[in-house]
C-alpha positions as a Markdown table, in Angstrom:
| # | Residue | x | y | z |
|---|---|---|---|---|
| 1 | Unk | -22.5 | -12.2 | -23.3 |
| 2 | Unk | -22.7 | -10.7 | -19.8 |
| 3 | Unk | -24.5 | -7.6 | -21.1 |
| 4 | Unk | -26.9 | -9.7 | -23.1 |
| 5 | Unk | -27.7 | -11.8 | -20.0 |
| 6 | Unk | -28.3 | -8.7 | -17.9 |
| 7 | Unk | -30.5 | -7.2 | -20.6 |
| 8 | Unk | -32.6 | -10.4 | -20.8 |
| 9 | Unk | -32.9 | -10.4 | -17.0 |
| 10 | Unk | -34.0 | -6.7 | -17.0 |
| 11 | Unk | -36.7 | -7.4 | -19.6 |
| 12 | Unk | -38.3 | -10.1 | -17.4 |
| 13 | Unk | -38.6 | -7.9 | -14.3 |
| 14 | Unk | -41.6 | -5.7 | -13.3 |
| 15 | Unk | -41.2 | -2.0 | -14.3 |
| 16 | Unk | -41.5 | 0.7 | -11.7 |
| 17 | Unk | -41.3 | 4.4 | -12.8 |
| 18 | Unk | -38.5 | 6.3 | -11.1 |
| 19 | Unk | -41.0 | 9.0 | -10.2 |
| 20 | Unk | -43.0 | 6.6 | -8.1 |
| 21 | Unk | -39.9 | 5.9 | -6.0 |
| 22 | Unk | -39.1 | 9.6 | -5.8 |
| 23 | Unk | -42.7 | 10.4 | -4.7 |
| 24 | Unk | -42.5 | 7.8 | -1.9 |
| 25 | Unk | -39.2 | 9.3 | -0.7 |
| 26 | Unk | -40.8 | 12.8 | -0.8 |
| 27 | Unk | -43.7 | 11.5 | 1.4 |
| 28 | Unk | -41.4 | 9.7 | 3.8 |
| 29 | Unk | -42.8 | 6.3 | 2.8 |
| 30 | Unk | -40.7 | 3.1 | 2.9 |
| 31 | Unk | -39.3 | 2.2 | -0.5 |
| 32 | Unk | -39.0 | -1.5 | -0.7 |
| 33 | Unk | -38.7 | -3.4 | -4.0 |
| 34 | Unk | -37.2 | -6.7 | -5.2 |
| 35 | Unk | -36.7 | -7.8 | -8.8 |
| 36 | Unk | -37.8 | -4.6 | -10.6 |
| 37 | Unk | -36.7 | -2.4 | -13.4 |
| 38 | Unk | -36.5 | 1.3 | -12.4 |
| 39 | Unk | -37.5 | 3.2 | -15.6 |
| 40 | Unk | -36.4 | 6.9 | -15.6 |
| 41 | Unk | -33.9 | 8.9 | -13.7 |
| 42 | Unk | -33.6 | 9.0 | -9.9 |
| 43 | Unk | -32.6 | 12.6 | -9.2 |
| 44 | Unk | -32.4 | 14.8 | -6.0 |
| 45 | Unk | -33.5 | 17.7 | -8.2 |
| 46 | Unk | -37.0 | 16.3 | -8.6 |
| 47 | Unk | -37.2 | 15.9 | -4.8 |
| 48 | Unk | -37.4 | 19.7 | -4.6 |
| 49 | Unk | -41.0 | 19.3 | -6.0 |
| 50 | Unk | -44.0 | 18.1 | -4.1 |
| 51 | Unk | -45.1 | 14.5 | -4.5 |
| 52 | Unk | -47.9 | 15.4 | -6.9 |
| 53 | Unk | -45.6 | 17.5 | -9.0 |
| 54 | Unk | -43.1 | 14.6 | -9.2 |
| 55 | Unk | -45.8 | 12.4 | -10.6 |
| 56 | Unk | -47.3 | 14.9 | -12.9 |
| 57 | Unk | -44.3 | 16.8 | -14.4 |
| 58 | Unk | -42.4 | 14.7 | -17.0 |
| 59 | Unk | -38.9 | 13.8 | -15.9 |
| 60 | Unk | -37.6 | 15.4 | -19.1 |
| 61 | Unk | -38.5 | 18.8 | -17.7 |
| 62 | Unk | -35.5 | 20.3 | -15.9 |
| 63 | Unk | -35.9 | 21.3 | -12.3 |
| 64 | Unk | -33.4 | 23.8 | -10.8 |
| 65 | Unk | -30.8 | 22.4 | -8.5 |
| 66 | Unk | -31.2 | 23.5 | -4.9 |
| 67 | Unk | -28.2 | 24.4 | -2.8 |
| 68 | Unk | -30.0 | 23.1 | 0.3 |
| 69 | Unk | -29.5 | 19.4 | 1.1 |
| 70 | Unk | -32.6 | 17.3 | 0.4 |
| 71 | Unk | -33.6 | 15.2 | 3.4 |
| 72 | Unk | -34.9 | 11.6 | 2.8 |
| 73 | Unk | -36.8 | 10.2 | 5.8 |
| 74 | Unk | -37.5 | 6.9 | 4.0 |
| 75 | Unk | -35.8 | 3.6 | 4.2 |
| 76 | Unk | -34.8 | 2.8 | 0.6 |
| 77 | Unk | -34.4 | -0.9 | -0.1 |
| 78 | Unk | -34.0 | -2.1 | -3.7 |
| 79 | Unk | -32.7 | -5.6 | -4.2 |
| 80 | Unk | -31.9 | -7.7 | -7.2 |
| 81 | Unk | -33.0 | -5.0 | -9.6 |
| 82 | Unk | -32.1 | -3.0 | -12.6 |
| 83 | Unk | -31.9 | 0.8 | -12.7 |
| 84 | Unk | -32.1 | 1.9 | -16.3 |
| 85 | Unk | -31.7 | 5.7 | -15.9 |
| 86 | Unk | -29.1 | 7.8 | -14.2 |
| 87 | Unk | -29.0 | 8.1 | -10.4 |
| 88 | Unk | -28.2 | 11.6 | -9.2 |
| 89 | Unk | -28.7 | 11.9 | -5.5 |
| 90 | Unk | -26.1 | 14.6 | -5.0 |
| 91 | Unk | -26.2 | 16.6 | -1.7 |
| 92 | Unk | -28.8 | 14.4 | 0.0 |
| 93 | Unk | -29.2 | 13.4 | 3.6 |
| 94 | Unk | -30.4 | 9.8 | 4.1 |
| 95 | Unk | -31.9 | 9.5 | 7.6 |
| 96 | Unk | -32.7 | 5.8 | 7.3 |
| 97 | Unk | -31.1 | 2.7 | 5.8 |
| 98 | Unk | -30.1 | 2.8 | 2.1 |
| 99 | Unk | -29.9 | -0.6 | 0.5 |
| 100 | Unk | -29.2 | -1.3 | -3.2 |
| 101 | Unk | -28.1 | -5.0 | -3.0 |
| 102 | Unk | -27.3 | -7.1 | -6.1 |
| 103 | Unk | -28.6 | -4.2 | -8.3 |
| 104 | Unk | -27.4 | -3.0 | -11.7 |
| 105 | Unk | -26.9 | 0.7 | -12.1 |
| 106 | Unk | -26.9 | 0.9 | -15.9 |
| 107 | Unk | -26.0 | 4.6 | -16.2 |
| 108 | Unk | -23.9 | 7.1 | -14.3 |
| 109 | Unk | -24.5 | 7.1 | -10.5 |
| 110 | Unk | -23.9 | 10.0 | -8.2 |
| 111 | Unk | -24.1 | 9.9 | -4.4 |
| 112 | Unk | -21.5 | 12.7 | -3.9 |
| 113 | Unk | -21.7 | 15.1 | -1.0 |
| 114 | Unk | -24.4 | 12.9 | 0.7 |
| 115 | Unk | -24.8 | 12.0 | 4.3 |
| 116 | Unk | -25.8 | 8.5 | 5.2 |
| 117 | Unk | -27.1 | 8.6 | 8.8 |
| 118 | Unk | -27.9 | 4.9 | 8.9 |
| 119 | Unk | -26.4 | 1.8 | 7.2 |
| 120 | Unk | -25.6 | 1.9 | 3.5 |
| 121 | Unk | -25.4 | -1.3 | 1.5 |
| 122 | Unk | -24.5 | -1.7 | -2.1 |
| 123 | Unk | -23.2 | -5.3 | -1.8 |
| 124 | Unk | -23.1 | -7.3 | -5.0 |
| 125 | Unk | -24.2 | -4.5 | -7.2 |
| 126 | Unk | -22.9 | -3.5 | -10.7 |
| 127 | Unk | -22.0 | 0.1 | -11.7 |
| 128 | Unk | -21.8 | 0.0 | -15.5 |
| 129 | Unk | -20.7 | 3.6 | -15.8 |
| 130 | Unk | -19.1 | 6.1 | -13.4 |
| 131 | Unk | -19.9 | 6.0 | -9.7 |
| 132 | Unk | -19.4 | 9.1 | -7.6 |
| 133 | Unk | -19.5 | 8.9 | -3.8 |
| 134 | Unk | -16.9 | 11.7 | -3.3 |
| 135 | Unk | -17.2 | 14.0 | -0.3 |
| 136 | Unk | -19.9 | 11.9 | 1.3 |
| 137 | Unk | -20.3 | 10.9 | 4.9 |
| 138 | Unk | -21.2 | 7.4 | 6.0 |
| 139 | Unk | -22.0 | 7.4 | 9.7 |
| 140 | Unk | -22.9 | 3.8 | 10.0 |
| 141 | Unk | -21.5 | 0.6 | 8.4 |
| 142 | Unk | -21.0 | 0.9 | 4.6 |
| 143 | Unk | -21.0 | -2.3 | 2.6 |
| 144 | Unk | -19.6 | -2.3 | -0.9 |
| 145 | Unk | -18.5 | -5.9 | -0.9 |
| 146 | Unk | -18.5 | -7.9 | -4.1 |
| 147 | Unk | -19.3 | -4.7 | -6.1 |
| 148 | Unk | -18.3 | -4.5 | -9.8 |
| 149 | Unk | -17.4 | -0.9 | -10.8 |
| 150 | Unk | -16.9 | -0.8 | -14.6 |
| 151 | Unk | -16.5 | 2.9 | -14.9 |
| 152 | Unk | -14.5 | 5.4 | -12.8 |
| 153 | Unk | -15.1 | 5.1 | -9.1 |
| 154 | Unk | -14.7 | 8.2 | -7.0 |
| 155 | Unk | -14.6 | 8.1 | -3.2 |
| 156 | Unk | -12.3 | 11.1 | -2.8 |
| 157 | Unk | -12.7 | 13.0 | 0.5 |
| 158 | Unk | -15.4 | 10.6 | 1.7 |
| 159 | Unk | -15.7 | 9.9 | 5.5 |
| 160 | Unk | -16.5 | 6.5 | 7.0 |
| 161 | Unk | -17.3 | 6.7 | 10.7 |
| 162 | Unk | -18.0 | 3.0 | 11.1 |
| 163 | Unk | -16.8 | -0.1 | 9.4 |
| 164 | Unk | -16.5 | -0.2 | 5.6 |
| 165 | Unk | -16.1 | -3.2 | 3.3 |
| 166 | Unk | -14.8 | -3.2 | -0.2 |
| 167 | Unk | -14.0 | -6.9 | -0.1 |
| 168 | Unk | -13.9 | -8.9 | -3.4 |
| 169 | Unk | -14.5 | -5.7 | -5.5 |
| 170 | Unk | -13.8 | -5.7 | -9.2 |
| 171 | Unk | -12.7 | -2.2 | -10.3 |
| 172 | Unk | -12.3 | -2.0 | -14.0 |
| 173 | Unk | -11.4 | 1.7 | -14.3 |
| 174 | Unk | -9.8 | 4.5 | -12.3 |
| 175 | Unk | -10.6 | 4.5 | -8.6 |
| 176 | Unk | -9.9 | 7.1 | -6.0 |
| 177 | Unk | -10.1 | 7.2 | -2.2 |
| 178 | Unk | -7.7 | 10.2 | -2.1 |
| 179 | Unk | -8.2 | 12.2 | 1.1 |
| 180 | Unk | -10.8 | 9.8 | 2.4 |
| 181 | Unk | -11.1 | 9.2 | 6.2 |
| 182 | Unk | -11.8 | 5.7 | 7.6 |
| 183 | Unk | -12.5 | 6.0 | 11.3 |
| 184 | Unk | -13.6 | 2.4 | 11.6 |
| 185 | Unk | -12.1 | -0.8 | 10.2 |
| 186 | Unk | -11.9 | -1.1 | 6.5 |
| 187 | Unk | -11.3 | -4.2 | 4.3 |
| 188 | Unk | -10.3 | -4.4 | 0.6 |
| 189 | Unk | -9.5 | -8.1 | 1.0 |
| 190 | Unk | -9.5 | -10.0 | -2.3 |
| 191 | Unk | -10.3 | -7.0 | -4.4 |
| 192 | Unk | -9.1 | -6.5 | -8.0 |
| 193 | Unk | -8.0 | -3.1 | -9.3 |
| 194 | Unk | -7.6 | -3.1 | -13.1 |
| 195 | Unk | -6.6 | 0.5 | -13.5 |
| 196 | Unk | -4.8 | 3.2 | -11.4 |
| 197 | Unk | -5.8 | 3.5 | -7.8 |
| 198 | Unk | -5.4 | 6.6 | -5.6 |
| 199 | Unk | -5.2 | 6.5 | -1.8 |
| 200 | Unk | -3.1 | 9.7 | -1.5 |
| 201 | Unk | -3.4 | 11.4 | 1.9 |
| 202 | Unk | -6.0 | 8.9 | 3.0 |
| 203 | Unk | -6.4 | 8.5 | 6.7 |
| 204 | Unk | -6.9 | 5.0 | 8.1 |
| 205 | Unk | -7.7 | 5.5 | 11.8 |
| 206 | Unk | -8.6 | 1.9 | 12.5 |
| 207 | Unk | -7.6 | -1.5 | 11.1 |
| 208 | Unk | -7.0 | -1.5 | 7.3 |
| 209 | Unk | -6.8 | -4.8 | 5.4 |
| 210 | Unk | -5.5 | -5.1 | 1.9 |
| 211 | Unk | -4.6 | -8.8 | 2.0 |
| 212 | Unk | -4.7 | -10.8 | -1.3 |
| 213 | Unk | -5.5 | -7.6 | -3.4 |
| 214 | Unk | -4.4 | -7.5 | -7.0 |
| 215 | Unk | -3.4 | -4.0 | -8.2 |
| 216 | Unk | -3.1 | -4.2 | -12.0 |
| 217 | Unk | -2.7 | -0.5 | -12.4 |
| 218 | Unk | -0.4 | 2.0 | -10.7 |
| 219 | Unk | -1.2 | 2.4 | -7.0 |
| 220 | Unk | -0.4 | 5.4 | -4.8 |
| 221 | Unk | -0.6 | 5.8 | -1.0 |
| 222 | Unk | 1.4 | 9.0 | -1.0 |
| 223 | Unk | 1.3 | 10.6 | 2.5 |
| 224 | Unk | -1.4 | 8.1 | 3.7 |
| 225 | Unk | -1.7 | 7.8 | 7.5 |
| 226 | Unk | -2.3 | 4.4 | 9.1 |
| 227 | Unk | -3.3 | 4.9 | 12.7 |
| 228 | Unk | -3.9 | 1.2 | 13.4 |
| 229 | Unk | -2.7 | -2.1 | 12.2 |
| 230 | Unk | -2.4 | -2.4 | 8.4 |
| 231 | Unk | -1.9 | -5.6 | 6.3 |
| 232 | Unk | -1.0 | -6.1 | 2.7 |
| 233 | Unk | -0.1 | -9.8 | 3.0 |
| 234 | Unk | 0.1 | -11.7 | -0.3 |
| 235 | Unk | -0.9 | -8.5 | -2.2 |
| 236 | Unk | 0.3 | -8.1 | -5.7 |
| 237 | Unk | 1.3 | -4.8 | -7.3 |
| 238 | Unk | 1.7 | -5.2 | -11.1 |
| 239 | Unk | 2.5 | -1.6 | -11.8 |
| 240 | Unk | 4.3 | 1.2 | -9.9 |
| 241 | Unk | 3.4 | 1.6 | -6.2 |
| 242 | Unk | 4.0 | 4.7 | -4.2 |
| 243 | Unk | 4.1 | 4.8 | -0.4 |
| 244 | Unk | 6.3 | 7.9 | -0.2 |
| 245 | Unk | 5.8 | 9.8 | 3.1 |
| 246 | Unk | 3.3 | 7.3 | 4.4 |
| 247 | Unk | 2.9 | 7.2 | 8.2 |
| 248 | Unk | 2.4 | 3.7 | 9.8 |
| 249 | Unk | 1.6 | 4.4 | 13.5 |
| 250 | Unk | 0.9 | 0.7 | 14.2 |
| 251 | Unk | 2.3 | -2.7 | 13.0 |
| 252 | Unk | 2.2 | -3.2 | 9.3 |
| 253 | Unk | 2.5 | -6.4 | 7.3 |
| 254 | Unk | 3.6 | -6.8 | 3.6 |
| 255 | Unk | 4.5 | -10.5 | 4.1 |
| 256 | Unk | 4.6 | -12.5 | 0.8 |
| 257 | Unk | 3.7 | -9.3 | -1.1 |
| 258 | Unk | 4.8 | -9.2 | -4.7 |
| 259 | Unk | 6.0 | -5.9 | -6.3 |
| 260 | Unk | 6.4 | -6.4 | -10.0 |
| 261 | Unk | 7.3 | -2.8 | -10.8 |
| 262 | Unk | 9.2 | -0.1 | -8.9 |
| 263 | Unk | 8.0 | 0.7 | -5.3 |
| 264 | Unk | 8.8 | 3.7 | -3.3 |
| 265 | Unk | 8.7 | 4.0 | 0.5 |
| 266 | Unk | 10.9 | 7.2 | 0.6 |
| 267 | Unk | 10.6 | 9.2 | 3.9 |
| 268 | Unk | 8.0 | 6.7 | 5.2 |
| 269 | Unk | 7.6 | 6.4 | 9.0 |
| 270 | Unk | 7.2 | 3.0 | 10.6 |
| 271 | Unk | 6.4 | 3.6 | 14.3 |
| 272 | Unk | 5.9 | 0.0 | 15.2 |
| 273 | Unk | 7.2 | -3.3 | 13.8 |
| 274 | Unk | 7.2 | -3.6 | 10.0 |
| 275 | Unk | 7.0 | -7.1 | 8.4 |
| 276 | Unk | 8.2 | -7.5 | 4.8 |
| 277 | Unk | 9.2 | -11.2 | 5.3 |
| 278 | Unk | 9.2 | -13.3 | 2.1 |
| 279 | Unk | 8.3 | -10.3 | -0.1 |
| 280 | Unk | 9.3 | -10.2 | -3.7 |
| 281 | Unk | 10.7 | -6.9 | -5.1 |
| 282 | Unk | 11.0 | -7.6 | -8.8 |
| 283 | Unk | 12.0 | -4.1 | -9.8 |
| 284 | Unk | 13.7 | -1.2 | -8.0 |
| 285 | Unk | 12.7 | -0.5 | -4.4 |
| 286 | Unk | 13.5 | 2.6 | -2.4 |
| 287 | Unk | 13.3 | 3.2 | 1.4 |
| 288 | Unk | 15.4 | 6.4 | 1.1 |
| 289 | Unk | 15.3 | 8.4 | 4.3 |
| 290 | Unk | 12.6 | 6.2 | 5.8 |
| 291 | Unk | 12.5 | 5.6 | 9.6 |
| 292 | Unk | 11.8 | 2.3 | 11.5 |
| 293 | Unk | 11.2 | 3.0 | 15.2 |
| 294 | Unk | 10.8 | -0.7 | 16.0 |
| 295 | Unk | 12.0 | -3.9 | 14.4 |
| 296 | Unk | 12.2 | -4.0 | 10.6 |
| 297 | Unk | 11.7 | -7.6 | 9.3 |
| 298 | Unk | 13.0 | -8.3 | 5.7 |
| 299 | Unk | 13.8 | -12.0 | 6.2 |
| 300 | Unk | 13.9 | -14.3 | 3.1 |
| 301 | Unk | 13.1 | -11.4 | 0.7 |
| 302 | Unk | 14.0 | -11.3 | -3.0 |
| 303 | Unk | 15.3 | -8.0 | -4.5 |
| 304 | Unk | 15.6 | -8.4 | -8.2 |
| 305 | Unk | 16.8 | -4.9 | -8.9 |
| 306 | Unk | 18.3 | -1.9 | -7.1 |
| 307 | Unk | 17.5 | -1.6 | -3.4 |
| 308 | Unk | 17.9 | 1.8 | -1.7 |
| 309 | Unk | 17.9 | 2.3 | 2.1 |
| 310 | Unk | 20.2 | 5.4 | 1.9 |
| 311 | Unk | 19.7 | 7.8 | 4.9 |
| 312 | Unk | 17.3 | 5.5 | 6.6 |
| 313 | Unk | 17.2 | 5.1 | 10.4 |
| 314 | Unk | 16.6 | 1.7 | 12.1 |
| 315 | Unk | 16.0 | 2.6 | 15.8 |
| 316 | Unk | 15.7 | -1.0 | 16.9 |
| 317 | Unk | 16.6 | -4.3 | 15.2 |
| 318 | Unk | 16.8 | -4.9 | 11.5 |
| 319 | Unk | 16.5 | -8.5 | 10.1 |
| 320 | Unk | 17.5 | -8.9 | 6.5 |
| 321 | Unk | 18.7 | -12.4 | 6.8 |
| 322 | Unk | 18.6 | -15.1 | 4.1 |
| 323 | Unk | 17.6 | -12.7 | 1.4 |
| 324 | Unk | 18.7 | -12.4 | -2.2 |
| 325 | Unk | 19.7 | -8.9 | -3.4 |
| 326 | Unk | 20.4 | -9.2 | -7.1 |
| 327 | Unk | 20.9 | -5.5 | -8.0 |
| 328 | Unk | 23.0 | -2.8 | -6.4 |
| 329 | Unk | 22.2 | -2.2 | -2.7 |
| 330 | Unk | 22.5 | 1.3 | -1.1 |
| 331 | Unk | 22.8 | 1.9 | 2.6 |
| 332 | Unk | 24.9 | 5.1 | 2.4 |
| 333 | Unk | 24.4 | 7.2 | 5.5 |
| 334 | Unk | 21.9 | 4.8 | 7.1 |
| 335 | Unk | 21.9 | 4.5 | 10.9 |
| 336 | Unk | 21.3 | 1.1 | 12.6 |
| 337 | Unk | 20.8 | 1.8 | 16.3 |
| 338 | Unk | 20.1 | -1.8 | 17.3 |
| 339 | Unk | 21.0 | -5.3 | 16.3 |
| 340 | Unk | 21.5 | -5.9 | 12.5 |
| 341 | Unk | 21.1 | -9.4 | 11.0 |
| 342 | Unk | 22.3 | -9.8 | 7.4 |
| 343 | Unk | 23.3 | -13.5 | 8.0 |
| 344 | Unk | 22.9 | -15.8 | 5.0 |
| 345 | Unk | 22.0 | -13.1 | 2.6 |
| 346 | Unk | 23.5 | -12.9 | -0.9 |
| 347 | Unk | 24.5 | -9.6 | -2.5 |
| 348 | Unk | 25.0 | -10.3 | -6.2 |
| 349 | Unk | 25.8 | -6.7 | -7.2 |
| 350 | Unk | 27.6 | -3.9 | -5.4 |
| 351 | Unk | 26.6 | -3.3 | -1.7 |
| 352 | Unk | 27.4 | 0.2 | -0.6 |
| 353 | Unk | 27.5 | 1.0 | 3.1 |
| 354 | Unk | 29.5 | 4.2 | 2.8 |
| 355 | Unk | 29.4 | 6.3 | 6.0 |
| 356 | Unk | 26.8 | 4.0 | 7.5 |
| 357 | Unk | 26.6 | 3.9 | 11.3 |
| 358 | Unk | 26.1 | 0.6 | 13.2 |
| 359 | Unk | 25.5 | 1.3 | 16.9 |
| 360 | Unk | 24.6 | -2.3 | 17.8 |
| 361 | Unk | 26.1 | -5.7 | 16.9 |
| 362 | Unk | 26.2 | -6.6 | 13.2 |
| 363 | Unk | 25.9 | -10.1 | 11.8 |
| 364 | Unk | 27.0 | -10.7 | 8.2 |
| 365 | Unk | 27.9 | -14.4 | 8.9 |
| 366 | Unk | 27.3 | -16.8 | 6.0 |
| 367 | Unk | 26.6 | -13.8 | 3.7 |
| 368 | Unk | 28.1 | -13.6 | 0.2 |
| 369 | Unk | 29.1 | -10.4 | -1.6 |
| 370 | Unk | 29.7 | -11.4 | -5.3 |
| 371 | Unk | 31.1 | -8.0 | -6.2 |
| 372 | Unk | 32.0 | -4.9 | -4.2 |
| 373 | Unk | 31.3 | -4.5 | -0.5 |
| 374 | Unk | 32.0 | -0.8 | 0.2 |
| 375 | Unk | 32.3 | 0.1 | 3.9 |
| 376 | Unk | 34.1 | 3.3 | 3.3 |
| 377 | Unk | 33.7 | 5.5 | 6.4 |
| 378 | Unk | 31.4 | 3.0 | 8.1 |
| 379 | Unk | 31.3 | 3.1 | 11.8 |
| 380 | Unk | 30.9 | 0.0 | 13.8 |
| 381 | Unk | 30.4 | 0.7 | 17.5 |
| 382 | Unk | 30.0 | -3.0 | 18.4 |
| 383 | Unk | 31.5 | -6.1 | 17.0 |
| 384 | Unk | 31.0 | -7.0 | 13.3 |
| 385 | Unk | 30.5 | -10.8 | 12.8 |
| 386 | Unk | 31.4 | -12.0 | 9.3 |
| 387 | Unk | 32.2 | -15.6 | 9.9 |
| 388 | Unk | 31.9 | -17.9 | 6.9 |
| 389 | Unk | 31.4 | -14.8 | 4.8 |
| 390 | Unk | 32.6 | -14.4 | 1.1 |
| 391 | Unk | 33.4 | -11.0 | -0.3 |
| 392 | Unk | 34.6 | -10.3 | -3.8 |
| 393 | Unk | 36.1 | -6.9 | -3.2 |
| 394 | Unk | 36.1 | -5.1 | 0.2 |
| 395 | Unk | 36.7 | -1.5 | 0.9 |
| 396 | Unk | 37.3 | -0.6 | 4.6 |
| 397 | Unk | 39.0 | 2.7 | 4.0 |
| 398 | Unk | 38.2 | 5.2 | 6.9 |
| 399 | Unk | 36.0 | 2.6 | 8.5 |
| 400 | Unk | 36.2 | 2.1 | 12.3 |
| 401 | Unk | 35.3 | -1.0 | 14.4 |
| 402 | Unk | 36.2 | -2.5 | 17.8 |
| 403 | Unk | 36.4 | -6.1 | 16.5 |
| 404 | Unk | 35.7 | -7.6 | 13.0 |
| 405 | Unk | 35.5 | -11.4 | 12.7 |
| 406 | Unk | 36.4 | -11.8 | 9.1 |
| 407 | Unk | 39.1 | -14.3 | 8.0 |
| 408 | Unk | 41.5 | -13.0 | 5.4 |
| 409 | Unk | 40.8 | -15.8 | 3.0 |
| 410 | Unk | 37.1 | -14.7 | 2.8 |
| 411 | Unk | 38.2 | -11.6 | 0.9 |
| 412 | Unk | 38.9 | -11.7 | -2.8 |
| 413 | Unk | 40.5 | -8.3 | -3.0 |
| 414 | Unk | 41.0 | -5.8 | -0.2 |
| 415 | Unk | 40.6 | -2.5 | -2.0 |
| 416 | Unk | 41.6 | -0.2 | 0.8 |
| 417 | Unk | 44.2 | 2.3 | 1.8 |
| 418 | Unk | 47.3 | 1.8 | 4.0 |
| 419 | Unk | 45.5 | 2.9 | 7.2 |
| 420 | Unk | 42.8 | 0.3 | 6.5 |
| 421 | Unk | 45.4 | -2.4 | 6.1 |
| 422 | Unk | 47.0 | -1.4 | 9.3 |
| 423 | Unk | 43.7 | -1.4 | 11.2 |
| 424 | Unk | 42.7 | -4.9 | 10.0 |
| 425 | Unk | 46.1 | -6.4 | 10.8 |
| 426 | Unk | 45.9 | -5.0 | 14.3 |
| 427 | Unk | 42.4 | -6.5 | 14.5 |
| 428 | Unk | 43.9 | -9.9 | 13.6 |
| 429 | Unk | 46.6 | -9.6 | 16.1 |
| 430 | Unk | 44.2 | -8.7 | 18.9 |
| 431 | Unk | 42.1 | -11.7 | 17.9 |
| 432 | Unk | 45.2 | -13.9 | 17.9 |
| 433 | Unk | 44.6 | -14.8 | 14.2 |
| 434 | Unk | 48.3 | -15.0 | 13.4 |
| 435 | Unk | 47.9 | -16.6 | 9.9 |
| 436 | Unk | 45.3 | -14.0 | 8.9 |
| 437 | Unk | 47.6 | -11.2 | 10.0 |
| 438 | Unk | 50.6 | -12.6 | 8.0 |
| 439 | Unk | 48.5 | -13.2 | 4.9 |
| 440 | Unk | 47.1 | -9.6 | 5.1 |
| 441 | Unk | 50.7 | -8.2 | 5.5 |
| 442 | Unk | 51.9 | -10.2 | 2.5 |
| 443 | Unk | 49.1 | -8.9 | 0.3 |
| 444 | Unk | 49.9 | -5.3 | 1.4 |
| 445 | Unk | 53.6 | -5.7 | 0.6 |
| 446 | Unk | 52.7 | -7.2 | -2.8 |
| 447 | Unk | 50.5 | -4.3 | -3.7 |
| 448 | Unk | 53.2 | -1.8 | -2.6 |
| 449 | Unk | 55.7 | -3.6 | -4.8 |
| 450 | Unk | 53.3 | -3.3 | -7.8 |
| 451 | Unk | 53.1 | 0.5 | -7.3 |
| 452 | Unk | 56.9 | 0.9 | -7.4 |
């Protein structure tokens, strides 16, 4: 129905031959049209001819591609129109504004390796087949808002010196911004990505906004660099997402984000505060060997599957309070250098803190460990607060701590060696918790008797 409506619209518009437009560009005349159908191919190859040759030589005749960039000194403004043929403006330099607003590109479109010295606007346009803007250079604002790209979209290696907008885009096929450089602010707010999307090694030197984006395909920001604030608030990832090795040099927000498949932040660097509050991780999530130089906020999160923070470093505070962790949780070898807040969180599967270092105070109060809480070899340099905590099975073998505020009746089974029993009994004696010390000793004697 949509294609029929577009065809009917095209049939009612005035027809302008593509060669007329090319001749104007060759002569440096302003190209300004509204509500037209462009018949024929727009090609940089034909701009190697003179204006007379463009108009006289049929466009079916092939013209050799020049290695020298073609310079267009014309403003090109085509609004509310339909381009029937292909567009191949590869390796062109556009000195003046380029505007294709609310225009349909019915065939393949190529603006690759181009330089846009003035503003470029494609807002509201439809690209029915592939659209190639790879290795191009936008020196002024680039507006691709409300664009519908039904074929593959390629912006790999493209440079944006000024602001860029991809807001409310609908991308039906593969899309790539891999290796692109955004020197100005960029917004993908409200866009929809139906297929796989690639932002690998992309550089965001200014503000990057991905709020309310729907990624229906796999998404990769492998090794991407965010030099300024980035936001993914309320963004939904329906397939796998990859932020491995990403570098966040400024605050980043993933608040209320939804990850419906596995997500990887392995070896990611968070130089400033990272907000993941109220996020939903519905499959496995990994922050293995990631680093948080400032506060890490994971309050009220839901982790439906395995959660891995093994080997991660939290240089300041970490807030993971009032969260639900339904799968196994791994913090082996992690280092917490500041205050840690796990208060009110529920660990429904094994929680593994083997050889984890806590240099600041730790708050596990009101937390619930339904299965195993393994703190084998954990090092608490400050007090560990576990008031009103519930633990199914606790392992404190080889763990060290100055004070641990955990009542004995909060532990279902103390699965630890003799030294760990001795250490926690001494802890109770130092706290003056006589009943806890007696109950712990009785449990230790009972287990020894069972082994005889």
